[in-house]
C-alpha positions as CSV (number, residue, x, y, z in Angstrom):
1,M,95.7,-35.8,9.4
2,N,93.7,-38.8,8.2
3,H,95.6,-40.5,5.5
4,N,92.8,-40.9,3.1
5,L,91.6,-37.3,3.6
6,G,95.2,-36.2,3.0
7,K,95.4,-38.1,-0.3
8,Q,92.1,-36.6,-1.4
9,F,93.2,-33.1,-0.4
10,C,96.5,-33.6,-2.4
11,R,94.5,-34.6,-5.5
12,V,92.3,-31.6,-5.3
13,A,95.2,-29.3,-4.7
14,L,97.2,-30.7,-7.6
15,A,94.1,-30.4,-9.8
16,A,93.7,-26.8,-8.8
17,A,97.3,-26.1,-9.4
18,F,97.2,-27.5,-12.9
19,G,93.7,-26.2,-13.8
20,L,92.1,-29.7,-13.8
21,T,88.5,-30.6,-13.0
22,V,88.0,-33.7,-10.9
23,A,85.3,-35.6,-9.1
24,G,85.1,-35.8,-5.3
25,T,84.1,-38.6,-3.0
26,A,81.6,-37.9,-0.2
27,M,82.8,-39.8,2.9
28,A,80.0,-38.4,5.1
29,D,76.7,-39.9,6.2
30,E,75.6,-42.6,3.8
31,T,71.9,-42.0,4.7
32,V,71.9,-38.8,2.6
33,F,72.3,-38.3,-1.1
34,V,75.6,-37.0,-2.4
35,P,75.9,-33.3,-3.3
36,G,74.5,-32.4,-6.7
37,T,72.0,-35.3,-6.8
38,A,68.8,-34.3,-8.7
39,V,65.7,-36.5,-9.4
40,N,63.3,-35.3,-12.1
41,G,65.0,-31.9,-12.0
42,Q,64.7,-31.4,-8.2
43,R,68.0,-31.2,-6.2
44,I,68.1,-33.6,-3.2
45,G,71.8,-33.5,-2.3
46,D,72.4,-33.9,1.4
47,L,68.8,-35.0,2.0
48,T,67.6,-38.3,3.4
49,V,65.3,-40.6,1.4
50,E,62.3,-39.4,3.4
51,Q,63.3,-35.7,3.0
52,A,63.9,-36.2,-0.7
53,A,60.6,-37.9,-1.2
54,E,58.8,-35.1,0.6
55,S,60.7,-32.4,-1.3
56,I,60.1,-33.9,-4.8
57,S,56.5,-34.9,-4.2
58,G,55.7,-31.6,-2.4
59,F,57.3,-29.5,-5.3
60,Y,55.3,-31.3,-8.0
61,T,52.1,-31.3,-6.0
62,R,52.4,-27.6,-5.3
63,E,53.9,-26.4,-8.6
64,Y,52.4,-28.8,-11.2
65,K,50.7,-26.9,-14.0
66,L,49.3,-28.3,-17.3
67,T,49.4,-25.8,-20.1
68,I,46.7,-26.4,-22.6
69,K,47.6,-25.0,-26.0
70,E,44.6,-24.1,-28.1
71,R,43.9,-23.0,-31.7
72,G,44.8,-19.4,-32.4
73,G,47.6,-19.2,-29.8
74,A,45.3,-19.2,-26.8
75,E,46.4,-21.1,-23.6
76,E,44.7,-22.2,-20.5
77,I,46.3,-23.7,-17.4
78,I,45.1,-26.4,-14.9
79,S,47.1,-26.4,-11.7
80,G,47.7,-29.2,-9.3
81,P,46.1,-27.7,-6.2
82,E,42.8,-27.0,-7.9
83,I,42.3,-30.6,-8.8
84,G,43.6,-32.1,-5.6
85,L,46.8,-33.5,-7.2
86,I,49.1,-35.6,-5.2
87,V,52.4,-36.7,-6.9
88,S,54.2,-39.7,-5.5
89,L,57.4,-41.6,-6.3
90,P,57.4,-45.4,-6.8
91,E,58.1,-47.1,-3.5
92,G,61.8,-47.8,-3.0
93,S,62.9,-45.8,-6.0
94,L,64.8,-43.2,-4.0
95,Q,66.4,-45.8,-1.7
96,Q,67.6,-47.6,-4.8
97,I,69.4,-44.5,-6.0
98,L,71.0,-43.9,-2.7
99,S,72.2,-47.5,-2.5
100,E,73.7,-47.2,-5.9
101,Q,75.6,-44.0,-4.9
102,N,76.9,-45.7,-1.7
103,E,78.0,-48.8,-3.7
104,G,79.7,-46.6,-6.3
105,G,81.8,-44.8,-3.8
106,R,79.6,-41.7,-3.3
107,A,81.2,-39.9,-6.2
108,F,80.2,-36.3,-7.0
109,G,81.3,-33.3,-8.9
110,P,81.1,-31.8,-12.4
111,N,82.2,-35.0,-14.1
112,V,79.7,-37.2,-12.3
113,D,76.2,-37.5,-13.6
114,N,74.0,-37.6,-10.5
115,K,70.8,-36.7,-12.4
116,Y,68.1,-39.3,-12.3
117,R,64.7,-39.7,-13.9
118,V,61.9,-41.6,-12.1
119,D,58.4,-42.2,-13.4
120,M,56.1,-40.6,-10.8
121,S,52.4,-41.4,-10.3
122,N,49.7,-38.8,-10.0
123,T,46.5,-39.1,-8.1
124,F,43.8,-36.4,-8.3
125,N,40.2,-35.7,-7.7
126,M,38.4,-36.8,-10.9
127,D,35.3,-34.8,-10.2
128,A,37.4,-31.7,-9.7
129,L,39.3,-32.3,-12.9
130,N,36.2,-32.9,-14.9
131,S,34.6,-29.8,-13.5
132,R,37.7,-27.8,-14.4
133,I,37.8,-29.3,-18.0
134,N,34.1,-28.5,-18.5
135,G,34.8,-24.9,-17.5
136,L,37.6,-24.4,-20.0
137,N,37.0,-21.6,-22.6
138,C,37.6,-24.0,-25.4
139,I,34.7,-26.1,-24.3
140,S,32.1,-23.7,-22.7
141,G,33.5,-20.3,-23.5
142,S,31.5,-17.5,-25.1
143,N,33.9,-17.1,-28.1
144,I,33.5,-20.5,-29.6
145,V,33.0,-20.5,-33.4
146,T,31.3,-23.6,-34.6
147,T,33.0,-25.4,-37.5
148,S,30.7,-26.1,-40.4
149,D,30.9,-27.6,-43.9
150,A,30.5,-25.7,-47.1
151,R,26.9,-25.9,-48.1
152,I,24.4,-24.8,-50.7
153,S,22.4,-21.7,-49.9
154,D,18.8,-21.8,-49.0
155,Y,16.1,-21.0,-51.6
156,Q,15.5,-17.4,-52.3
157,E,12.8,-16.5,-54.9
158,G,14.4,-15.4,-58.1
159,E,18.0,-16.0,-56.9
160,P,20.3,-18.8,-58.0
161,F,21.7,-21.3,-55.5
162,V,25.3,-20.6,-54.5
163,I,27.9,-22.4,-52.4
164,I,28.4,-20.9,-48.9
165,P,32.1,-21.6,-47.9
166,E,33.0,-23.8,-45.0
167,I,33.8,-22.3,-41.5
168,R,37.0,-23.5,-39.7
169,G,36.0,-22.7,-36.2
170,N,37.5,-23.5,-32.8
171,N,35.0,-25.9,-31.3
172,V,36.5,-29.1,-29.9
173,Y,35.2,-32.6,-29.5
174,P,34.3,-32.4,-25.8
175,D,34.8,-36.1,-24.9
176,K,38.1,-36.4,-26.8
177,T,39.4,-33.2,-25.3
178,A,38.6,-34.3,-21.8
179,E,40.2,-37.7,-22.5
180,V,43.4,-36.1,-23.7
181,I,43.6,-33.7,-20.7
182,R,42.9,-36.5,-18.2
183,A,45.7,-38.6,-19.8
184,A,48.1,-35.7,-19.6
185,V,47.4,-35.1,-16.0
186,A,47.7,-38.8,-15.1
187,S,51.1,-39.0,-16.8
188,G,52.4,-35.8,-15.3
189,A,52.8,-34.0,-18.6
190,T,53.1,-30.3,-18.3
191,E,51.8,-29.4,-21.8
192,V,49.2,-30.6,-24.2
193,D,48.5,-29.3,-27.7
194,L,44.8,-29.8,-28.6
195,E,45.4,-29.1,-32.3
196,A,48.1,-31.7,-32.5
197,A,46.0,-34.2,-30.5
198,G,43.2,-33.9,-33.1
199,C,40.7,-32.4,-30.7
200,Y,39.2,-29.8,-33.1
201,Y,36.3,-30.3,-35.5
202,E,37.5,-29.9,-39.1
203,P,35.3,-29.2,-42.1
204,K,34.6,-32.3,-44.1
205,V,33.3,-30.5,-47.2
206,T,35.0,-27.4,-48.6
207,K,33.8,-24.9,-51.2
208,E,36.1,-26.6,-53.8
209,D,34.5,-30.0,-53.3
210,A,33.7,-31.4,-56.8
211,K,30.6,-33.2,-55.7
212,L,29.2,-30.1,-54.0
213,L,29.9,-28.0,-57.1
214,E,28.1,-30.6,-59.3
215,L,25.2,-30.7,-56.8
216,C,24.9,-26.9,-56.9
217,N,24.7,-27.0,-60.7
218,T,22.0,-29.7,-60.5
219,I,19.9,-27.7,-57.9
220,N,20.2,-24.6,-60.2
221,R,18.7,-26.7,-63.0
222,C,15.7,-27.2,-60.8
223,R,15.0,-23.5,-61.3
224,D,14.1,-24.2,-64.9
225,M,12.5,-27.7,-64.5
226,S,8.8,-28.7,-64.3
227,V,7.0,-32.0,-63.7
228,T,3.8,-32.6,-65.7
229,Y,1.5,-35.2,-64.2
230,V,-0.8,-36.9,-66.8
231,F,-4.3,-38.1,-65.9
232,G,-5.8,-39.2,-69.2
233,E,-6.8,-35.9,-70.9
234,N,-6.0,-33.9,-67.8
235,T,-2.6,-32.6,-66.7
236,E,-1.2,-31.0,-63.5
237,V,2.1,-29.1,-63.9
238,L,4.4,-28.7,-60.9
239,E,6.3,-25.5,-61.6
240,A,10.0,-24.7,-60.9
241,A,9.2,-22.1,-58.3
242,E,7.3,-24.6,-56.1
243,I,9.9,-27.2,-56.6
244,C,12.7,-24.9,-55.5
245,S,10.8,-23.8,-52.5
246,W,10.9,-27.4,-51.3
247,I,14.7,-27.7,-51.6
248,T,16.4,-27.4,-48.2
249,G,20.0,-27.8,-49.3
250,A,22.3,-30.7,-49.8
251,Q,23.6,-33.5,-47.7
252,D,25.5,-36.7,-48.3
253,G,25.8,-35.8,-52.0
254,Q,22.1,-35.5,-52.5
255,I,19.6,-32.6,-52.9
256,Q,17.5,-32.5,-49.8
257,V,13.8,-32.0,-50.2
258,N,11.2,-31.2,-47.7
259,Q,9.3,-34.5,-47.6
260,D,6.3,-33.0,-45.9
261,K,5.7,-30.5,-48.7
262,V,6.1,-33.2,-51.4
263,S,3.7,-35.5,-49.5
264,A,1.2,-32.6,-49.3
265,Y,1.4,-32.1,-53.0
266,V,0.9,-35.8,-53.8
267,K,-2.0,-35.9,-51.4
268,A,-3.6,-33.0,-53.2
269,L,-3.3,-34.9,-56.5
270,A,-4.8,-38.0,-54.8
271,D,-7.7,-36.0,-53.4
272,K,-8.5,-34.7,-56.8
273,Y,-8.0,-37.7,-59.0
274,N,-8.5,-40.8,-56.8
275,T,-11.8,-42.5,-57.7
276,A,-11.6,-45.9,-55.9
277,G,-14.2,-46.0,-53.2
278,T,-16.1,-43.0,-54.5
279,E,-19.6,-43.0,-55.9
280,R,-19.9,-43.1,-59.7
281,T,-22.7,-43.2,-62.3
282,F,-23.1,-46.3,-64.4
283,R,-25.3,-46.6,-67.5
284,T,-26.8,-50.1,-67.5
285,A,-27.4,-52.3,-70.5
286,T,-31.1,-51.4,-70.2
287,G,-30.3,-47.7,-70.3
288,R,-30.7,-46.7,-66.7
289,D,-28.2,-44.6,-64.8
290,V,-27.4,-46.1,-61.4
291,A,-25.0,-45.0,-58.6
292,V,-22.2,-47.5,-57.9
293,T,-19.3,-47.6,-55.5
294,G,-16.5,-50.0,-54.8
295,A,-12.7,-50.4,-54.5
296,Y,-12.4,-50.4,-58.3
297,G,-10.9,-47.3,-59.7
298,W,-7.7,-45.1,-59.5
299,R,-5.8,-44.7,-56.3
300,I,-2.4,-43.1,-56.1
301,H,0.2,-44.9,-53.9
302,Q,1.0,-41.8,-52.0
303,Q,4.2,-42.9,-50.3
304,A,5.7,-44.5,-53.4
305,E,4.8,-41.4,-55.5
306,T,6.3,-39.0,-52.8
307,D,9.6,-41.0,-52.9
308,A,9.5,-41.1,-56.7
309,L,8.9,-37.3,-57.0
310,I,11.8,-36.6,-54.7
311,G,13.9,-38.7,-57.0
312,V,12.7,-36.8,-60.0
313,I,13.5,-33.5,-58.4
314,R,17.0,-34.7,-57.6
315,T,17.7,-35.2,-61.3
316,G,17.0,-31.5,-62.1
317,E,15.4,-32.6,-65.4
318,S,11.9,-31.8,-66.5
319,Q,9.6,-34.7,-67.4
320,S,6.0,-35.9,-67.8
321,R,4.8,-38.8,-65.8
322,E,1.9,-40.7,-64.4
323,P,1.9,-41.2,-60.7
324,Q,2.4,-44.6,-59.1
325,Y,-0.9,-46.3,-58.3
326,D,-1.8,-49.2,-56.0
327,L,-5.2,-49.4,-57.8
328,T,-5.9,-48.7,-61.5
329,A,-8.8,-48.6,-63.9
330,V,-9.1,-48.9,-67.6
331,N,-9.0,-45.2,-68.3
332,H,-9.5,-41.7,-66.7
333,T,-12.9,-41.0,-68.3
334,A,-16.2,-41.0,-66.5
335,Q,-16.6,-44.6,-67.7
336,E,-13.3,-45.6,-66.2
337,W,-14.2,-49.3,-66.5
338,G,-14.0,-49.0,-70.2
339,N,-16.2,-50.6,-72.9
340,T,-15.7,-54.2,-71.9
341,Y,-17.1,-55.5,-68.7
342,V,-19.6,-57.8,-67.0
343,E,-22.7,-56.3,-65.3
344,V,-25.0,-58.0,-62.8
345,D,-28.4,-56.5,-62.3
346,L,-29.2,-57.6,-58.7
347,T,-32.8,-56.4,-58.9
348,G,-33.5,-57.6,-62.4
349,Q,-31.6,-60.8,-61.8
350,H,-29.8,-60.7,-65.1
351,V,-26.2,-60.8,-66.2
352,Y,-24.8,-58.9,-69.2
353,M,-21.5,-59.1,-71.0
354,I,-20.5,-55.9,-72.8
355,K,-17.6,-56.1,-75.2
356,D,-16.2,-53.0,-77.0
357,G,-19.4,-51.2,-76.1
358,A,-21.8,-53.9,-77.5
359,L,-23.9,-56.4,-75.7
360,V,-22.5,-59.8,-76.7
361,W,-24.0,-62.1,-74.1
362,D,-26.7,-62.1,-71.4
363,A,-28.6,-64.6,-69.2
364,P,-30.9,-64.7,-66.2
365,C,-29.3,-65.5,-62.8
366,V,-29.9,-66.2,-59.2
367,T,-28.0,-64.1,-56.6
368,G,-27.7,-64.3,-52.8
369,N,-30.6,-65.4,-50.7
370,S,-32.2,-62.2,-49.3
371,A,-34.3,-64.0,-46.7
372,K,-31.1,-65.4,-45.1
373,K,-29.1,-62.2,-45.5
374,Y,-26.8,-63.7,-48.1
375,D,-27.3,-60.8,-50.4
376,T,-24.7,-60.4,-53.2
377,P,-23.0,-57.0,-52.4
378,A,-23.4,-54.2,-55.0
379,G,-20.2,-52.6,-56.2
380,I,-17.5,-52.4,-58.8
381,Y,-15.0,-55.3,-58.8
382,T,-12.6,-57.1,-61.1
383,L,-12.4,-60.8,-61.9
384,T,-9.8,-62.3,-59.6
385,Y,-9.1,-65.3,-61.9
386,K,-11.1,-68.1,-63.6
387,E,-11.0,-71.8,-63.1
388,R,-12.5,-75.0,-64.6
389,N,-14.1,-77.8,-62.5
390,R,-14.0,-76.5,-59.0
391,V,-15.8,-77.8,-55.9
392,L,-17.3,-74.9,-54.0
393,R,-17.6,-75.6,-50.2
394,G,-19.4,-73.8,-47.4
395,R,-18.2,-73.5,-43.9
396,K,-16.6,-76.5,-42.2
397,R,-18.7,-78.1,-39.4
398,A,-17.3,-79.4,-36.2
399,D,-17.6,-83.0,-37.5
400,G,-15.4,-82.2,-40.5
401,T,-18.2,-82.0,-43.1
402,Y,-19.1,-78.9,-45.0
403,E,-22.4,-76.9,-45.0
404,Y,-22.5,-77.6,-48.8
405,E,-20.3,-79.0,-51.5
406,S,-21.2,-77.9,-55.0
407,P,-19.1,-79.0,-58.0
408,V,-19.1,-76.4,-60.8
409,S,-17.7,-76.5,-64.3
410,Y,-16.9,-72.8,-64.6
411,W,-15.7,-70.7,-61.6
412,M,-15.2,-66.9,-62.0
413,P,-14.7,-65.2,-58.6
414,F,-14.7,-61.4,-58.3
415,N,-15.3,-60.5,-54.6
416,G,-13.5,-62.8,-52.3
417,G,-15.4,-66.1,-52.2
418,I,-18.2,-64.6,-54.4
419,G,-18.2,-65.3,-58.1
420,L,-20.0,-66.3,-61.2
421,H,-20.5,-70.0,-61.9
422,D,-22.9,-72.5,-63.5
423,A,-25.5,-74.1,-61.2
424,N,-26.8,-77.4,-62.7
425,W,-28.9,-78.0,-59.6
426,R,-31.3,-75.2,-60.5
427,G,-34.2,-75.7,-63.0
428,S,-34.9,-72.0,-63.4
429,F,-33.2,-68.6,-63.1
430,G,-34.2,-64.9,-62.8
431,G,-37.4,-63.5,-61.3
432,T,-37.6,-63.4,-57.5
433,I,-36.0,-66.8,-56.8
434,Y,-33.2,-65.0,-55.0
435,K,-35.5,-63.6,-52.3
436,S,-36.2,-66.9,-50.6
437,N,-34.1,-69.6,-52.5
438,G,-31.1,-67.7,-53.5
439,S,-27.4,-68.6,-53.3
440,H,-24.9,-68.1,-50.5
441,G,-23.8,-64.9,-52.3
442,C,-22.6,-66.2,-55.7
443,V,-24.2,-65.4,-59.0
444,N,-25.7,-68.7,-60.3
445,L,-25.9,-69.0,-64.1
446,P,-27.7,-71.4,-66.5
447,P,-25.2,-74.2,-67.3
448,A,-25.9,-74.0,-71.0
449,K,-25.0,-70.3,-71.1
450,T,-22.0,-70.2,-68.7
451,K,-19.3,-71.6,-71.1
452,A,-19.7,-68.8,-73.5
453,L,-19.2,-66.2,-70.8
454,Y,-16.3,-68.1,-69.3
455,D,-14.5,-68.0,-72.7
456,M,-14.9,-64.2,-73.0
457,V,-13.9,-63.0,-69.5
458,Y,-10.4,-62.6,-68.3
459,K,-8.5,-61.8,-65.1
460,G,-9.0,-58.1,-64.3
461,I,-12.2,-57.5,-66.3
462,P,-14.5,-55.2,-64.4
463,V,-17.6,-56.8,-62.8
464,I,-20.3,-54.3,-61.9
465,C,-23.1,-55.3,-59.6
466,Y,-26.0,-52.9,-58.9
467,H,-29.6,-52.6,-57.8
């Protein structure tokens, strides 16, 4: 008998006799793993490195399953074969284990730990995995319940607004869910919990949310509110029922209002009360009624007022208000230019200053040259500003000189470059001078009379030109 084998046999025999457990030593082929060797749970004892690699990789490739745990206890499984999974061990890892066993005397038995853990790498068909993920019930199934926040009910005539509770559904974030599953497959994990991984939508607003409760109370105040628009002696009342019909709920802590309906309401006010650009009747200083038009008058700034009205509704408080305007007049009567204004009779070639309803100044004038088509435009304007000692210049010629340069002592523009001013180069005013020897469009006044008018007018005073 071989001496070494005899000693080993004696040790085993003695151990058996005394009830002892001992480890053995494999003296056989050093190209195979010792009995009891396991890598990642797979037994590879008595196998070569090549055989062991095929066994481990084959097992995990064939048997791999990823269990996807879902909300409510549901589970779905993705298997290795359906995604073209191939599991492989790091190159040289099994040879290293075998070398260590050989160097350690090839010990085995109940008291020897021959269990090893090796990080394996997975390769798979990404298109197949993505297709499998997209087909999961949790992503495209028919029983998905969409999570939603608590919200305020829609308007129902005669009914108060109430809070509709949140819904805690089972819909997932598709991109995040796919990312979690791909990572699990790549790492070789056999289980992934979508809830623990934060893949489900969660309600952000619940029925107990303090801001939502406050907002619901505010919306219910809208059921009793009204907005009264004031246009001089006239009023338009926006009633609660119409206001509530515009409310579409609440979002981001604000009452949401149908902007199109608010805009339509404001437009209706503008269509009814805007006067700028419309034809109006003007009673002249000589007692005639003439038709006048022009930009002067009332014009609601519709976008600004739409935004403002939405803001008013969000307060839930009744109020009276004037709309926001981008053009205004003195009042809302038929004579909206008031009782103080300048009028220019383009046919009669005369200028009048009316103050507090009384004629306080007048003078003959010369307006734009009709023969050269420099006619002074009729219309309702306002004085832009007034200025002393101004040089009025015509168009600039190619040589740098101007068509004309006229120094004036009193300059009062009301229509772009057209204004009232003194004209000391003229010896006479009024009559039909304007037809052939008129101005370039300005209203020329006698120098001796102009200062008095200049002292009475101010920025914004209406200037009414008519035929």
